[in-house]
N, C-alpha and C positions, 0 to 999 in steps of 0.2 A: 791832186788837191782840188783842182777846179771842178772835176766831176763830183767829188765828194761834197763840196759846197753847194753845188746845184741840186744834188739829190738828197743830201742829208743822210745817206746810207752808204757806208763804206763798201758793203758787198755789191750792191747795185752799181756803185761807181766803178768797181773792178770790171764788171761786165761791160760797162760803157767804154772803158779804156781798152779792153780786149777787142771790142767791136771796132773801135777807132784804129787800132793797130792792124786789124784785118783789112780795113779800107785802105790804109797806107800801103799794105802789101799788094793789094789789087791795083793800086794806082801809084807805082814808084816814081813815075814821071814828075809828080808834084814836087818831089824832093829836089829835083835838079832842073826845073824849067825856068827858074829865075823870075817868075811872076809872083810878086808878093812874098811874104815871109812864110816859112814852113810852120812856125809857131802859130801864127794867125790862122792858117788853114786847119791845123790840128784842133785849135780851140773852137773853131766854127763847126768842125765835124762833131766834136764832143757835144756842143750845144744842140746841134741838130738831132743827134741820137737821143739826147735827154728829152727834147721836145716830142720826137716821134714816139718814145716810150710812154710819155705822159698822155698823148693823144690816144695811143692804142689802149691804154688802161681805161681811159674814160669811155671809149667806144665799145668795150667788151663788158659783159655783165661781170660783177665780182664773183670770184670763185666761192662756191658755197662751202662753208665749214660745217661741222657737226652742230646741229641746232639742239641746245640742251633740253628744251621742253618736249621734244619728240622722241619716242623710243626708237632705238636703232632698228634698221631694217633687218629682218631675219631671213636667212636663206631658206630655200624650199626644203621642207622637211619630209617630202614624199619618200625619199630613199630610206630615211630612218624609220618611217612607219612601215614600209615594206619589209625591211630587215627585221623589225620587231615582230611583225606577224609571222614571218617565216621561222624565226626562232621559237615563238610561242607554239606553233604547229609542231616543230621538231621536238620541243620539250614534251608535248602531249604524247608523243610516240614512245617516250622512255618509260621504264618501270617507275612506280611510285617511289621506290627507295633511291634510285638514281636521281630522279627529279628533286627529291627532298635534299639530297646532298648538294646538288648544284645550287639550289635556292639558298641554302645556308652559307655556302662558300662564296658565291658570286653576288647574289642579290642582297644578302644581309651582311656581306663583307666580313665574314668570320674566318678565323684561321682554323686549322684542323682540330685543335683542342676545344675551341668554342663550339664548332659544329658538332663534335662528338658529344659534348655535354648536352647541347640542345636536342640532338636526335637520340640520346641515351644509348649510344653504341660505342664501341672502342675506336680509338683514334685510327688504328690500322684499317678498320672497316671503312671509315670515312675516306681514307686515302685511296683504298682500292676501288670503292664505289665511284669516287670522283674520276679516277683514271678510266674506268670502264664506261661511265656516263659520258664523258667527253668523247671517247672513242665511238660510242653508239650515236651520239649527237652528230659527229662528223660524218658517219655513214649515212644518217638520215638526210643531212644537208646535202651531201654529195649526190644523193639520189634525187634531189629536188631540181627540176629543170631550170628554174629561175635562179637558184644558187649556182648552178653550173655555169650559166650564162654570164653571171657577174664575175666569175673567177677566170674567165677566158682571157 
């Protein structure tokens, strides 16, 4: 109760009480030495810890929280750019039919029926072309030394 009244924050008060009990544990002789009251010593320790925390907070800069008027810092996008260039090069090595199927299915986010309608081919053709296109793409990427290095 005393620590809560001093701090006005029950969670911070729990931390102070815990620190006080740790100090009692490190100095058990205070409980049995007969000099003054144990209660008085404990209240003094609590007050000193509260004062120490207050001084420490004033001496340190406040923790920076997210500033709303600034955009968030973005991570380095070099890996994404490199991967994009690698995939574009690999797509260039595919046949036009295979590339068109992958573009419909993955870039335009179409299902097999929608891709078949857009390409004016049967659904089964889209399915087999996508299978063989991905297989060919994997072979091209596996032959790329940079891609091989990333997969190690």
